[in-house]
C-alpha positions as CSV (number, residue, x, y, z in Angstrom):
1,M,-6.6,58.6,118.4
2,E,-5.0,55.1,117.9
3,G,-6.9,52.0,118.7
4,L,-10.3,53.5,118.4
5,S,-12.9,52.2,116.0
6,P,-13.7,54.5,113.0
7,E,-17.2,54.5,114.4
8,F,-16.2,55.9,117.8
9,W,-16.3,59.6,117.1
10,P,-19.4,59.5,114.9
11,L,-21.1,57.8,117.8
12,V,-19.9,60.4,120.3
13,F,-21.8,62.9,118.0
14,V,-24.9,60.5,118.0
15,G,-24.8,60.4,121.8
16,F,-24.4,64.1,122.0
17,A,-27.3,64.8,119.6
18,A,-29.6,62.2,121.3
19,Q,-29.0,63.6,124.7
20,L,-29.5,67.1,123.5
21,I,-32.9,66.1,122.1
22,D,-33.8,64.2,125.3
23,G,-32.8,67.2,127.4
24,A,-35.1,69.4,125.4
25,L,-38.1,67.0,125.4
26,G,-37.6,64.7,128.4
27,M,-37.9,61.8,126.0
28,A,-36.7,60.3,122.7
29,Y,-33.1,59.5,123.6
30,G,-33.5,55.9,122.5
31,V,-35.5,56.7,119.4
32,S,-33.1,59.4,118.3
33,A,-29.9,57.3,118.9
34,S,-31.5,54.3,117.2
35,A,-32.5,56.3,114.1
36,F,-28.9,57.6,113.8
37,L,-27.3,54.2,114.4
38,S,-29.7,52.5,112.0
39,S,-29.0,55.1,109.3
40,M,-25.3,54.1,109.6
41,G,-26.2,50.6,108.4
42,H,-26.2,48.6,111.7
43,A,-28.5,45.6,112.2
44,P,-31.6,46.2,114.5
45,A,-30.3,43.9,117.3
46,F,-26.9,45.6,117.3
47,V,-28.6,49.1,117.4
48,S,-31.0,48.2,120.3
49,A,-28.3,46.4,122.3
50,T,-25.9,49.4,122.0
51,V,-28.5,52.0,122.9
52,H,-29.9,50.1,125.8
53,A,-26.5,49.3,127.3
54,A,-25.8,53.1,127.3
55,E,-29.3,53.8,128.7
56,V,-28.7,51.5,131.7
57,F,-26.5,54.2,133.1
58,T,-28.5,57.3,132.2
59,T,-31.9,55.8,133.3
60,G,-30.3,54.5,136.5
61,A,-29.2,58.1,137.4
62,S,-32.6,59.4,136.4
63,S,-34.5,56.8,138.3
64,A,-32.5,57.5,141.5
65,S,-33.1,61.2,141.1
66,H,-36.8,60.9,140.8
67,A,-37.0,58.5,143.7
68,W,-35.0,61.0,145.8
69,F,-37.4,63.9,145.0
70,K,-40.5,61.6,145.5
71,N,-41.8,62.0,141.9
72,L,-43.1,58.4,141.9
73,D,-46.5,56.9,142.0
74,R,-45.8,53.4,143.4
75,K,-49.1,51.9,142.3
76,I,-48.6,52.9,138.6
77,F,-44.9,52.0,138.9
78,L,-45.7,48.4,139.8
79,K,-48.3,48.1,137.1
80,L,-45.8,49.4,134.5
81,V,-42.5,47.8,135.5
82,L,-43.2,44.1,135.5
83,P,-45.1,43.9,132.2
84,G,-42.6,46.3,130.7
85,M,-39.7,44.0,131.7
86,V,-41.5,41.0,130.2
87,G,-42.4,42.9,127.0
88,G,-38.8,44.2,126.7
89,A,-37.3,40.7,127.2
90,V,-39.6,39.3,124.5
91,G,-38.7,42.1,122.1
92,A,-35.0,41.7,122.7
93,W,-35.1,37.9,122.3
94,L,-37.0,38.4,119.0
95,L,-34.4,40.8,117.7
96,G,-31.5,38.6,118.8
97,N,-32.8,35.5,117.1
98,L,-34.2,36.7,113.8
99,D,-32.5,37.8,110.7
100,G,-31.6,41.5,110.9
101,D,-32.2,42.2,107.3
102,L,-35.7,40.7,107.6
103,L,-36.5,43.0,110.6
104,K,-35.1,46.2,109.2
105,P,-38.3,47.3,107.3
106,F,-40.4,46.7,110.4
107,V,-38.0,48.7,112.7
108,W,-37.9,51.6,110.2
109,T,-41.7,51.5,110.0
110,Y,-41.9,51.7,113.8
111,L,-39.5,54.6,113.8
112,L,-41.5,56.3,111.1
113,L,-44.7,55.9,113.1
114,T,-42.9,57.3,116.2
115,G,-41.7,60.3,114.2
116,I,-45.2,60.9,112.9
117,L,-46.6,60.6,116.5
118,L,-44.1,63.2,117.6
119,L,-45.2,65.5,114.8
120,R,-48.8,65.0,115.7
121,R,-48.2,65.9,119.3
122,A,-46.2,68.9,118.3
123,S,-49.2,70.2,116.2
124,R,-52.0,69.5,118.6
125,S,-52.7,68.1,122.1
126,G,-54.9,65.0,121.8
127,E,-55.5,61.9,123.8
128,P,-53.0,59.1,122.8
129,Q,-54.6,55.9,121.6
130,L,-53.3,54.0,124.5
131,A,-54.7,56.5,127.1
132,R,-57.5,54.1,128.1
133,A,-55.5,50.9,128.0
134,P,-54.9,49.2,131.4
135,S,-51.4,50.0,132.9
136,H,-50.3,46.4,132.6
137,A,-51.0,46.4,128.8
138,L,-49.4,49.8,128.4
139,G,-46.2,48.6,130.1
140,A,-46.0,45.4,128.0
141,I,-46.6,47.2,124.7
142,A,-44.2,50.0,125.5
143,G,-41.5,47.5,126.7
144,F,-41.8,45.4,123.6
145,L,-41.7,48.4,121.2
146,D,-38.8,49.9,123.1
147,A,-36.7,46.7,122.6
148,V,-37.7,46.2,119.0
149,G,-37.3,49.8,117.9
150,G,-34.3,50.6,120.1
151,G,-36.3,53.2,122.1
152,G,-39.6,54.7,122.6
153,W,-40.6,53.8,126.2
154,G,-40.9,57.4,127.3
155,T,-42.4,58.5,124.0
156,V,-45.3,56.0,124.5
157,T,-45.7,56.0,128.3
158,T,-45.3,59.5,129.5
159,P,-47.9,61.3,127.3
160,T,-50.3,58.4,127.9
161,L,-50.2,58.7,131.7
162,I,-50.6,62.5,131.4
163,A,-53.6,62.0,129.2
164,R,-55.1,59.8,131.9
165,G,-54.9,62.7,134.3
166,V,-51.6,61.7,136.1
167,P,-49.8,65.0,137.1
168,P,-46.7,65.5,134.8
169,R,-44.3,65.3,137.8
170,Y,-45.5,61.8,138.6
171,A,-46.0,60.7,135.0
172,I,-42.4,61.6,134.1
173,G,-40.9,60.4,137.4
174,T,-42.7,57.0,137.3
175,T,-41.9,56.5,133.6
176,N,-38.2,57.1,134.2
177,A,-38.0,54.9,137.3
178,A,-39.7,52.0,135.5
179,E,-37.5,52.6,132.4
180,F,-34.3,51.7,134.3
181,F,-35.6,48.2,135.1
182,V,-37.0,47.7,131.6
183,T,-33.7,48.8,130.0
184,L,-31.7,46.6,132.3
185,T,-33.8,43.6,131.4
186,I,-33.4,44.3,127.7
187,S,-29.6,44.7,128.1
188,I,-29.3,41.4,130.0
189,T,-31.5,39.6,127.4
190,F,-29.2,40.8,124.6
191,L,-26.1,39.7,126.6
192,L,-27.6,36.2,126.9
193,T,-29.0,35.8,123.4
194,F,-26.9,38.0,121.1
195,D,-23.2,38.0,120.3
196,W,-22.5,41.6,121.0
197,Q,-19.2,42.9,122.5
198,R,-18.9,46.5,121.3
199,Y,-18.6,48.2,124.6
200,D,-16.4,50.9,123.0
201,L,-19.5,52.2,121.2
202,V,-21.5,52.3,124.5
203,I,-18.7,54.5,125.9
204,A,-18.9,56.7,122.8
205,L,-22.7,57.2,123.3
206,L,-22.3,57.9,127.0
207,G,-19.4,60.3,126.4
208,G,-21.4,62.3,123.9
209,G,-24.4,62.3,126.2
210,V,-22.4,63.6,129.2
211,I,-21.1,66.5,127.1
212,A,-24.5,67.4,125.9
213,A,-26.3,67.2,129.3
214,P,-25.7,70.8,130.4
215,L,-26.5,72.1,126.9
216,G,-29.7,70.0,126.8
217,A,-30.8,71.7,130.0
218,W,-30.2,75.1,128.3
219,V,-32.2,74.1,125.2
220,A,-35.1,72.9,127.4
221,K,-35.2,76.3,129.0
222,H,-34.9,78.5,125.9
223,V,-36.5,76.4,123.1
224,P,-40.3,75.7,123.2
225,A,-41.0,72.0,123.6
226,R,-43.3,72.0,120.5
227,V,-40.5,73.4,118.3
228,A,-38.1,70.8,119.6
229,M,-40.6,68.0,119.2
230,L,-41.4,69.2,115.6
231,A,-37.6,69.1,114.8
232,I,-37.0,65.6,116.1
233,G,-40.2,64.4,114.5
234,L,-39.1,65.6,111.1
235,L,-35.6,64.2,111.6
236,V,-36.7,60.7,112.7
237,S,-39.3,60.6,110.0
238,G,-36.8,61.6,107.3
239,L,-34.3,59.0,108.5
240,A,-37.0,56.3,108.6
241,I,-38.3,57.1,105.1
242,N,-34.7,56.9,103.8
243,G,-34.0,53.7,105.7
244,L,-37.3,52.1,104.5
245,I,-36.4,52.9,100.8
246,I,-32.9,51.3,101.2
247,A,-34.3,48.3,103.2
248,L,-37.0,47.5,100.6
249,R,-34.7,47.7,97.5
């Protein structure tokens, strides 16, 4: 198709794969998309800005759905959302103002640790390290890591809330509702601090995600969550190790 960037169709596939993973696990869209985009050689700020711009739409729909079905715990929501927005804004500002090549090893290290965390959760059910941290601290840490790593809000927050005894319905719903505001804050920060105008790539990510959404629901129904988590953990870890080797050369 004329006029489209050579990266458009690969990013449709990235959006498709990331949404398929997210549909199966209920998390890891941002981590998956960021790992794929980073492996294509893009700078950390560009990766995070692109992923979060696409996520504004997906998290907005998810947030509204959970609010409609009353899957929210308002107390936890308020404790997560404001610190999460602050942490996300700080992380986005940091990415937009520092040298991308300098940050790449740190971003790949974060993605590697996230991949290992997913593998650990796939192999056993244990209490996350942040399970006893106050909700304000959890929101700030998760928001900062989400911006710097291009994703990870749900991966950090949802299992932590469940480990505290929050029913899964409210842990997932509250995490998703807060994520919309955190993602929106991160995207606005990038617009104000980073020269990024690749809206065509956001459309590519969204397009792939829309196509994958029904298939993701089927995968969630037929593929055990631990198997899916193991697969994405291995994939993200492998991409991160390769990225680290290239970044440190």
